[in-house]
N, C-alpha and C positions, 0 to 999 in steps of 0.2 A: 891371451885371448880369452882363456876359460878362468883367468882371475877376474877379468873385466866383465863376462856374462854374470859371473857370481856375483859381483860387487853389485849390478845393476839389478838382480834379481833380489837382493837381500834390500836395496834401496824400495825398490817397487812394494816387497813385502810390508816394509816397515812403514810405507806410505798408506798401504789399505789399514793397515794397524791402527794408524794415527785417527784414520777416516772411520774407522769402526768405533775408535774412542770416542771420536765428535759426536756420533749417531747417540740420540738419547730417547728413551721411552716414554712417549709423552703421553700421561693420562689426564681426563678431564671431563666437565660436565658440559652441556649445551643448557642454559634455561632460557624460558621466554621471559618477558619484562613484568608476566604475573607470578615468577618464581616458580612455574612448572615445567618439568624435565621436558626437552624435546627430543623425541626419538626419530630416526630416520634423517635426522640432519647429516649433509654431505661434509666430510672434514677434509682438507685436503691441504699440501705443503705448495705455496704459490709457485708458480711455475713449473710445474711435477704432476700434471693431472693425474699420473699413473699411480699415484702415493694415495688416492681415495680411500677412506674408511668412511662409515655409518654410524652413528649413534645407536646404543640399543633402545630399550623399552623404558630403561631409567636417566635416558639421557647423556649415557656415557661412552666414551669412547677411549681408544689406545691407538698410537701413531707413532712410528720412528721418525726423529727430526731432528736435525743439529740444533745448536742453541740458536745461532743468528738466522735460522730458519722464520718463516712468518706463515700462519695457519690461516685459509679462506674457510669460511663456516658459509653455507648456503641452506637454509632451514626448508621442510616443505611447504611453508607458505611464503618462501621467497625472500626474508631475510637474509640479508649478507653483512658481512663482518670480517675485517681482517685483523690478527692479532699476533702480537710477537710471541714466539715458544717461550716457556717458563720452567726450565727443566727442574726437576727435584721437587716439584710438588703438583697436588692436584689442581688442574686449572678450573676453575668457575668463570665462565663465558655467559654472560646476559645479554642476550638480544633485544636491547633497548631500543626506544622510538628511533634513535638516529639511524639504525640499521635495518630499520622494516621497509620493504619496498612498498613504492607509491603504485598503485595500480592503476593507472591512465588508460591503460590497454594498449594496441598495435604493437606490441612487443616492446615498448618502452620500460629500460631497467634504471630507474632512478631509486633511490633510499629517501628517506625523509631529510636527511643531513644536508642533501644538494637539489630538493625540489623546491618550485618556485611557487607550483599552485594550492589553492586552499582542498583539500582532499581530507576526510574524516573516514575511518576504517572500524569496522567491528568484524572479530574473527569468529570462528566455530564455537569457541567456548562460551559465547553467549548470543548464539544464534540456535544452536541445536538443544537447548536447555528449557524449553517452552512447550513440550509436547502439541508441536503443530502441524497441522496435515501439510501446511504449504510454506515457503519462506517468507511471503508477503503478512502472513500472520503471525510471524518471529519477530519483525521490526520495529515494535511500539517502543521508540524511547530509548534505543539503546544505542543511537549516532547521531553526533552531532549535525545539525543542517537538515536534516530530513523529516519531515512531517508525516505521519503515517497514521490516517484514520479509518477506523475499522468500519465495515461494512457487514450490515448483518443480513440473513438469508441463508437459504439451505445450504449444505456445508460446500456443494462443488459452485456456489455462486459467490463466495465470499471472497472477491478481491478487495483489497483496502484501496482508498486513494493515497496518492502519494505527490507530494510537493517538496520542491528545493527553493528555498526564502521566498515562499508565498505566492502570492499573485503579484506577477510583474507586467500583465499586459490585459487587453480587452478581449469581449468576444467567447469568453472560454477557454482561452488556447494557452492555458496554465501547464500542460501535463507534461511529466519529464521524460525523459529516454531512457530505456531499460535495456543493459546488454548483459550479456552472458559471456563470459572470458573474452571481453571486447568486439563482441558482434550482436547487433540488434538482432534479437529472436524473435519478436514480433511487433505490431503497432498498436496492440490492442491492451497489453498488459497480461497477455494470457498465460505468458511463459511461468508466471508468478504463482497461478494454479498447480503447475505441474513441477515445479523444483521442489526437491525437500530439503530441508533443513540441516539432513545429514551428510548430503553431497556437498555442503557448499564449505568452502575454505574462509572467505573473508568476503564482505561486501563494503565498496570504498563509494561514497557520496563526492562525486565531484561538482565542485559547486563554482567556482569564479573562471575567470576568461581564461587563463592560462590551463587550467586544466580540462575545459570542456574543447579546446581550440578545434582539435581534428576531427572532432565530430559532425562539422559543418552545419547545415541548416537545422538540424534535428537535435542538437544539443542545447539549444538557445536557452531554455529552462533547466538545464543542470542534469546530470548523468548519473544514473544508479548502475554502477559496474561491479557485477556478482562474479566472483571467482570461485571455480570449483575446484574440489579437490585432484589432485595429482601423486604419481608415484613417487618412491623414495629409492635411495640409490641403497645397494647391496643390503637390503632387509625383507623381511618377509611380515606380514602382519594380516592377521583374520578376526575380525571383531563381529559380534553380535550383539544386539540390542533390542528389548521387546518394552513396549510400554501399553499397560491397559488404563484406560479412562473412564472415570464415572463421570458422565455429562451432566448439569442441571440448567433449566430454564431461571434466567435471572429475573425477579421483579415482574412476574406477570400482572397486567392490571387486575383490579378488581371492580369489575362491572356489577351493575345495579339487581338484585334479584328480583323476582317478577312482582312483590307487593311494592317495592318503593318503585320499580320500573311504572307499574300503574299508577301510584300517587302522583308520581313526576309528570304522567301524560295528562292526569287531571288537571293537576295546577299549570301544565302549559297550557291547556285551552281554555282554561279559565283565565289566563292572562291575555291568549287570543279572543277572549269576549265568545268563545263558544261551548257549548254543553258540554260535560264531562264524559269520557268515554266508558268508564267504567263505573259499574254501581256500587252500593255498599255491599250488596251480597257477593259481587265478582270481586270486591276487594279483599271481603273476608276468606273466600274462597282460595285466593292467592296465597295470603295469609296462611291458611291451615295446613294446604297443601292438601286436602281432602280429594280433590278433584284432578288428579295427575294429568289425564286424558283430555279434559276439559280447559283446566285453568292450570297449565303446568309452572313449573320452576327450576328452569334448566341452568344449570351453570356449565357454559359450554365450553370453557377452557379447562375445566376439568375433566368433562366427558370426552375432550377430543386428545388432550394431552396425558400421557401418564409423567409420572414423577422423574423419572431418570433415563438417560439412553448412555449408550456406551460408545467408546474408540478402541480401535485395537491398532499400533505400528510396530512391524517387526522390520530390521533392518540387517542385513549380511553384507559386509564388505571384504575386499580382499585388497592389499595395497602393500606394493612392495616393488621390487626389481633387483636388478644389476648393475654393474657399471655402464652397459649398452642399453638396457631398458628399464623403463620403469612404466608401472601400472599401477590405476586406480578402478576396481570394478564394484558396482553396488547394486545391488537387488532390495527394494524395497515394496513392502507390502502394506496396505492401511485399508482399514475395513471400519466403518461406521453406522451405527444404528440411531435413529432420531427418537421422537417423543409422540408418536403417532399412539394412539390407546385402541386397544383390540384390532390391530393390524393384521391380524392372523384370523379376523372370524370369517373369511371366507374359504371355501375350500378348493386349494389348488394353486392359489395365489397371495401374496402380502401385499399388503397398502401401505407398508413402513416407507420412512424415508431413510433410504440407503445409498451407502456410498461405498465404493471399493476401487482401489486403484494399484496399479502395479507400476512401478520405474525401475527402467535398467539403464545404468548409466557405466559406458567404459572411457576411460580416458588413459592413451597409450603416449609414452615418449620414446620415441626410437632414434639411437645414433646410428643411423646407416654406414658412416662412415666419421671418422674424426671430424670431418667438416662438413657435413652432412646430416642434417637432423630433422627426423620426421614426426608430426604430432597429429593425433588425431581424436577427437571426441565424437562419439555418440550417445545420444541420450533417446529412449523410447519410452513411450507413457501408453495405457491401457486402462480406461477408468470406464465405470458404469455405475449410473445413478437411476434411483427410480423415487417417484411421489406419488401420494395418493392423486386420482383424478389428472387435471391438467392445469398448470401452472395460471392459466388464464381463469379457472375458477375463482381465484384470490381468496383462498381460504382464509387467511389472515384477515382480509378486510371484512369477512363475514363474521368471525369471532368479536371484532369491535364494534359490529351494527347489527347484529339480530339480537333481539331481545329475549331475555330468560323467559318472557310470557308468550311468546310468537307462537309456538306448537312445541307438542311432547317429541322427543328423538322419534319415536315410532307410533302410531294410533294403537288402538286396543286391537285391532284386526291385524297388525303388524307393518301396515304401510309405514314408509317414512315420513314424517310429519312434514306439513307444507300447507299454505292456505291461499287466498286471493290475494292477501296483504304481502306475505313473505312468501314467496315460492319454494319449493323443496329444494330449488337450486342455492337455499340461503340457509339451509339445513349442515352446521357445520359436521355433523357425525356423521350423515348421508353421504359429503363429500370424502369423508375418510374412509367410511367402510363400504359404501355403496356404489360408490363410482368408477372402481376399478384403478387403475393405475398406468402413467407412461412411464417408458424407461430409455434414457438416452447412454450413448456409448460415444467416447472419445478416444481417437486413436493418434498418436503423434510421434514422428520421426524427428530429432534435431542431430543433424551431423555438420561437421566440418573438419577440415585439414589443412595442415599450416608445413610448406617445407622450407626449411631455412638452411643457406648455403654460405660457407665461409669463402670469401674470394680474397684472403690474404696473397693469394698466388699473383693475383694482378697488380695490390697494392694492399700494405699493411692496414689492416684494419676495415677492409671493405666488406659487404656482404649483402646478401639478398635473401627476400622471402616471398613468398606466396601463399595464400589462400582463399580456401573454398569453401561456402557454408551453404545448406540446402535444408531448409524447414518445410514440413507437410503435417499439418495438424485437420481433423476434420473430425464433425461431432454429427451422430445420428440418432434421431430419434423413434421410437416404437409406440405405438397407440393401443394402449390394451384398457382403454376407459370404455364405460357403457352407462346407459341412462337408467332411470327408476321410477317407478309408479310414486307417486306420494299423495298424502289427502290430511285432512282434519275431520272434527268433529266439534261443531260449535253448539253452545247453549242458545236458544232461542225463548226460553222462558222460564219463568221461575214460579213457582209456589210453595209458600211456608218456609222459604228460605231454602228452597231444594232446587235444582235444575229440572224442570218439567217436560219441555221440549226441546230437540235437538235438528241440527241439519248438519248433514254429512257433504263431505268436498273431496274429490277424486281427480288428480291431473297427473300428466306425465305418462311414461311407458316403460315397459321394462324390454331392454335390449339385449341381444347378445355381446359379447364384449368384441370392441374393434380389433383390426390386425394392422392397419395402415403402419408404412414406414416411412421416413424420408431423409433426407440429406439437409441437415439442419443449418449448417455453416461449414464452411473450408477456407483455410488459409495456407499460402504456400511462399515459400520467400526464397530468393537466390543472393549469396553473398560474395562478391570477388574482391581481394586486397591483392595488391603487389606494392612492394617496395626494395630501393636500394638505399643501405645506409653505410656510415664511414665513421670509426671511432679511434681517436689515436690521441695519444698523450706526448705531448712536447714540454718537457721539464713539467714545469707549475701549471702548463696550462693543457685543461682537457676538453675535448671537442667531440660530438657526436651530431652528426646532421643527417638527415634522410629525407629521399623524395618519394613520395607514396599515392598512389591510385587507389580508390575506393568506389565500389559500385554495390548498390541494393536493388533490389527487386521485389516488389510486392504485389502479391494478387490476393484477391478475395472472390469467392463465386458470388459476384454482383457486378452490375452495369458501372462504367467509370470509375472502377476500383483498383486498375493497376497503376502502380505508382512507381517512379525511378527515380532514384538519387546516386549522384556521384559526385566525389571530391578528388580535385588534386591539390596534394599537400606538400608543403615544406617547412621542415619543422629542423631546428638546430637548438641544442643544448651546449652552454660552453661555462667553464668553470675554471676558475684560477686561485691556484695554491689551496684548494678545499676550502675557500673561503666566500668567495664571490661568484654567484651564479645567474646565468642569462640565459631566458628562455625565449624564442621568435619563432613564431610561426604565421605562415601564411598559406591560406586555403580557400581555393576557388571551388565554388559549390553551384549544383545545377538540381533542376527538381522540374519535373514534367506537369506541377500543380501550377505553374508561373508560365505568364504569357509568353508565347513563341517570340524568340528574338530578346527576350528578357530574363532567360532563363540562368544565366551564369551572375554570381557576383562573389567578390573577393573580401575575406573577412580577415584581419591581421591582429596579433596579441602579441603582447611581450609582458614576460615576469621576472622579476628581481628577487635575489635570495643573498641574505648574507649569515654565514654560519659564524657565529661570534665567539662558538666555542672554540675555535682552533687559533684564534689571536692571541699572540703573547700575553697582552694585558689580561688574559682572562684564565691563563693557566694555573694560577693560586687562587682560584675561587673555587675552594672544594665542594660548598653545597650546591654549586650550579653545574651540573652532570651535560646539558645541552641546552643551546640557545640559538634560534635562527629567527631572524626577521626577514619578510618577504612582503611583497607587494606585485599587482599584475594589472595591466588594462588591457581591453581587447574592444573590437567592434565586431558583434557575432551577427551576421544575416539570418533569418530564418523565413520560411517559405509558407507561413501564416496567411490563408487568404480567406476573403469573405463568403466566396462559394467557388465551386466547381466552374470554371470556363467564363469566369468574371469578366473577361475581354470581349467576350462574343455578344454581338447583338442577338436578343431573344425575341420570340414571337410566341405569344399566348393564345389558347383557344379559350373563349369567353362565352358565357350564357347569352351576351346581346347580340344583336345582328339584324341584318336587314329582312324584312317580310317577301322575299324572293320565292318562296315555292308556292304552289298552284293554289293553296286554299289561305295564301298570305300570312302562314307559319313562319315561326323564326326557324331561319335556316342555319343558323350558329354563325362563328365570325372568328376572325382573327383579330388580336390586338397588338401592338407594341408592347414587349414586356420592361424588365428594369435596362435602364440605359446602360451602354457598355462603359465599363471603368478602364480607362485607355491610358497609356502613359506612365503607370506607375512604377514603382521601385519594391524593395524588402522590406519590411518591417526588421527594424535593429536595434542590439542590444548594446549600449555603450555600459559598458561593465568598469568597474573600479573597486579594487579589494586590498586592504592590508592586512597582515597577520604576524603572530608569535606562535612558534613552538617551543617547547621549552621542556624539559627533565629535571628536578630540582630534588636534592635529598635522596638520590637514590632510589626515589620511587613514587615520586609525585611528578606526573604528566601532565602537562597544560598547553590547550590549543584556542586560540582566542583569534577571531576575524571580525572585522568591520568590513563593510560593503556599501556600496553606492549603485544605481543601475539607473541609467535614463533608459526608458524603452520607446524608441522613435519611430515615425512613420508606420504607424498602425493602421490597418485600412479600418475607417469608419465610416457609416452611413454620410453621406451628404445633404439629406433631406432636410436636415436642422438648419442650414444655412441656405435653402432654396424656398421660394414661396410656391404654395400649393399652384398658384395658377401656370405653373410649369406642365401640368396636366400629365404627368408621365411620372413613373418611379424611378427615383433619383440613384446615381450611381454612388459606387464607393469612391476615398481617396485615401492615399497615404498622409493621413494630419493627424492621427492620434498620437499622444505623448502620455507615458505614465512613469512616474518617479518612485523607487523604490529604494530603501535603506534598512539597515539592522544589524544586528552584532550575533555573535555565535560563540559559544562558550563549550568545551570538553574539558572535564577534569577525571582523573583517575590517580588513585592512589593506591598503590600494593607495596607491603613490606611485611617480612617473615621476622619473625622473633622465636627464633629456635623452631619447635615443630610448629609452630601457630603462626598463620598467615592471615592476614587483614585486607581486604579489597574494598575500597569505597569509590564510587563512580559517580557523575553526572554529565547531563549537559543541557544547555539551555539555549532555547533561539527566539528572537524578538524579532519581526519583520513589520515593516510599516510602508505603506505605500499610498500615491496620491493620483488622482487623476488629472495630468494638466491642463490636456486638450482633447476632447472628442468631439468638435463640429455639433454642440449639444444646441437644440432649439432656444429660442431665446425664452426666457423666463420671467414671471410679471414680479417675482420676488427673489433676491439673491440665495435665500434659503432652499429654495427647489431646486438647484443645479447639482447634479452629481458631480459635475466638473469641480474639481478642489477639495472633493471627498474621496476614499478609500474605494478601489475598486469591490462592487458588491456590495456596498455600502446599503442597509437597510431603510427604506422610506416609509413611513407610515403616519398615521394620525396619533397626536399624544392625546391618551385618555387621562381625563380629570377626576372621573368618578362614573357615576351613574345616575339618570335622572331618578329624583324622589316620587315627583308627583306632576299633576297637569301644570302646575302652577310653576313647578320649575323648568317644566319644556317652555311655557310660553314667556318667560323671562329669560332664556337662555338664547343663545345666537340660534339660527335654523339650520337644522343639519340636513341637507339636501340628498339624502340617500334614501328617501322612502319615509312613512311616517314611523314615528318612534311613540313609546309609552312608558311609563315609569318602570324602572329596572334596565333600561337599555343605557348603551355607552354613551357617554357624554364626552364631546372631544372639545380641545380647546382651540380658541380660534386665534391663530397666530399672527393674521393681519389685521385682525381688530375692524373688520367690515361687517359684520355680524351676522354671517352666514358662514358654515362650515362645508367647504366644498376641496376641488382639488388643490386648491391653492394654501390648502391650510398642512400639507404633509410637510414632514422633518424629517431630519435624519434621527435615527432610533437606532442605539446599541450600536453593534460592530457587521461584521457579517456571516452569513451562516454557511459558509464553504470551506473557508482555510483560516484556522485560530492565527491571530498575532503572536500569541504566546505558544510555545510548544517546549516540553522539558521531560527529563527522566531522571533518574537517580537509584543507585543500586548499593545495597550494603552486602557483604560477605565475609564469611571468616572459616578457617578449617584448622582443625588440631588433629595430628596423629590419623589423618583419612576420613574424622568425621567433621563435618560442614554443614553451612546452610548459606543460602543466597536469597537473597529479596529484592525484586526490581517493580519500580514504581514508575506510572508515566502520567502524564499529564499536560493540560493547555488551558488558556486563557484569553481575555479579549475574544470572545466569540458568543454569538448569539443564535439561540435555537427558536425556531416556530414550534408552536404546541397547536397544533390545529388537525392532528389525527380525528376523524370522522367518530364518533360515539364516545371516545375517550374524553376530548374537549370541544366536539361540535355534536351535542346532543339532541335526540328527537324529531329531527328534521330528516324528510325522504325515510322514515321508518325506523331512524338507529334508535338502538339504545340509548343508556346514558351509565357513566362511570360512577362508582360510590364518592369518588374522590369531587367529581361535578356538583354532583347532588349537594355534597356537603358544604361547597363553596359559591352557592347560587344566591344571586340576589332575590331577597324577599323584603317585603315592607318592614321585616322585623330586622333585617340583616343590610342595612343600606349601603355599608362598606365592604361587602364581598368580594372574592376573587372575580368571579365571572358573573355575566349577565343574565338578567330573568329567562328563566325556561319557557320555550316557546315551539309549537311544532310547526310554524311557518319559518320560512328563509327570511331571515330578518338582516335585510341588506345593511342597514346602519351597523350591526354588531358585528358583521362579517369584514367590515373593512380590514385591510393590514392597519394594525394598529399595536401600542403598547400592552394592550389585553394580552395580545398572544404573544407574547416575547418573553423568552428568559433569558438568565444567565446560563448560558451553556459551557461553562469552563467545568472542570472536573479534574479529579485525582484518582487513579486507578492503583490497585496491588495486581501489577499484572502476572507476575510469578514467584512463588514462594517456595523454594525448595530444600529440603533436608535429605543429605546422603551421607554414605559412608563408603569409603574406598577401602578394599581389604587390603591387608599389609603384604606387599611383593613376598617378604618371607614365608609368607603362607600358602598364598595361591600359585606360587612358583611349583610346590608341590605336585599340583594339579595340571602342572604345563600351561600354565596360565600367565599372561605379562600384566593384565590389570583387570579390575572386577570393581562394580560397583553397583550398589540397589538405592533406591531414592523414594521419596513420595514428593509429590509436588502438587500444588495449587496452581490453578492458572484464573487469571480473572476474577479474584474471589471476593474482592470489596470495591466500592465506588462512592466516593465523597463528593457529591455534586448538587447542585440547586435545583433540578427536574421532580416534580412529583409524580409517583404512579410507576413509570417505567423508567429504564435505563436510557441515559442521556444518549448514546449512541444508536437506540430503537427508532429516535424519533422521526426520522426520514420516511420509514416504512414500516413501522409497528411491530415489526420481527424481534421477539426476545432475544437478547444478549444470551451467551451462555457462561457458566462457568465448570469448572471439572476439578476432581480431584484424581491424579494419574498414580500409579505406582509401577516401579519399572526395574530393569538392571541391564546393564552393558558388561560385557565381557571381552577380552582381547588375549589371542594365541600369539 
């Protein structure tokens, strides 16, 4: 017996020894597809979750594994890959395109290798390299399929406009849905103000039916899914970054000095047949500058704005975790100072444009048990901003309209300048130094929680989860403004070329600083989601299916502003042999915006994909690393409506009525309002998409999509098909149709040559749409119809020059917009009837809302830590209006004139000038929408240029640092365009764009 026990013990020992000999110490490095090391990636042996290790700051890992084992890699940005163990060498594992996660939201876990939807993604390395206060201003031209248009304004109002695949519907309902970690955070893009680039892991653009299916009514125009950073397995990282910016205003307009303005006024009055306003003595006074209090020459732009502003951004993050808990915490502080000159001229307060913001984010992942996982996300923000006076003072408008000759900044006695023609409220310097200030505060909380339960004990692959989210954002305004006295001294007589008599004028009053405050706006929302899902593998067959319910409640502090949306969804993803994939979704959606009894509608979608890489006939194609073909089709309903309560019969109070009062006066009356729109359905998008995802030559990534969409059953006004004899305001009907189509291309090439790394990238989008039906009223000529034209197509009169003289006017078609004179715009008679009227308008240019062409491209290189990157963004097939008062519409209503207009005005000596004659009157003929006021809005901008140095790890490790980087960065440095005087992105409101030079550093422990 003892011999048997001894023999068994020896056999067991030998078995352990054999097993020990089969275990290998495997080392390796994880790289992203740009060749950068991935820190905090989880590496484990398939089927052995307890074997988990993580990569260090250089992307390296070490794990014990047998030679037949497989390693599973999961990166912090959710890329996943399974590889065979390679004993005896350092494994280099590249997380290529096929391994990257497609972020649809809703907890769906698919890689690019198996996804069927059209999704393009940009990661943090190309988001937080632009020194932006907000995420929205980091999204210019760096991801395919997203059109981002800059909005100028004060720092806290710069929310860009965003579009996916252009304009696809009527009535302005082309806005996209923005979600954060799969949850809609607001319905007014406000979240883009508060999210920092530093907290974002990736941004995905969901473009086709397969990608947006689960978002119900709100996803019809495309979805922007922002994914924030999360913790890492078995690691601990602390990082700090600081960025200081020197900001400058771009292309300030050059307005006329006082002498030029006075000459222009006299010329305009002469053109109007009136006497000159300024005498020769007064012109000389303006020119000499001898009498600055009587004949001032004030450059208001130079007086109001200083040369430079500044910005500061500091970020501290903690990221890491263990095997059962992971965390990401960020504190971000921002501070900006604007361009107001002499903002501290008042004792006790500043009138500078100021912006300060503090953001705190904490994302936690907790494994409560091996089968129960909790995720908690919290973001809080507190920001404060102030401006001189009130926004309603329209400071920028005064800068464009108040002449240099209007009045001095202050009178000789110290009053703010102002007179009967231009009051003291038109004094831009008084508005920035004597008006006090107003201040705003915004407080926001965004919180959500997800609980995930593995139910494999019931049946293998079964799971369930629920999620709740709550948002509360409020903004408060404080009024610290005051009023001021103003006046002027005017010359009433001259003797021997010198002013001899004067008249004083005073108005206004000095007041104490106001102290009022108010709740400006508040937004609250509640999200709820619950789902049951099941995933299994049966040989070559892989299936994932889920049944999901989502609910969203929105409330603004306003009347009729509470919205409810809910969806019941069934989604199934099927794969066969890792080659052929099918997605099917059926989503029933409801909204309280829709008529009672007609609130639920079903949207079906299907997606197909073929991963050719795994086909046998592709195994020997060494230059082709990954190739997938995909296509999708879906019908997506949306709750776009003509107006709230469109199904109701309305009654309106009117000024007309019966004389029923004692004195037979009008007692008022009620009348029938707009007819109700009954028996309607929902607007629908019939979406088709085909695409290719590929990786070639171990470094070239290519994504190409072609799409077509028919937007049908759009609510349109029926008045165009109903005679006015009806005697009532017509209803709306689901009769509008818009077709859109286009192509999107994304290219990225990254290659390492020893210590040298090269990166080239670009994206290009072209979209075209056409209105097929909108119940347009009958037109006298086919060219008058907007049906058959793109959405937003500009219509106007085609200018053919300017009238030369009275004979030219007499021999030209009659222009029925009022009297015309030599130098007025001459229009083309489109129908040849001898008159110019509303029947002569034609399509001009493109639209002024969304460009048809949008693109971006980048170049980057690095050698031994020294590197640079350059990012460009441009657009085309876009038309801009040039109608800013003063700049392009001078002298009327007391406006000044720009040097550009003055140099390019019509005179008898310059009959082919760019702009019409000068006039102090509103010449209706010249102010018609016409080609005179349109410019090519295309441009190309250098959005970002960075030069940096990453200190070598061998050096910084002595200082207990893992990473260290210093950089100099330029933002919006150059623009190539067709607009004179100002930046093309300033044309909507005249507020200058800015550029900046930033210096910064980032370190990691």
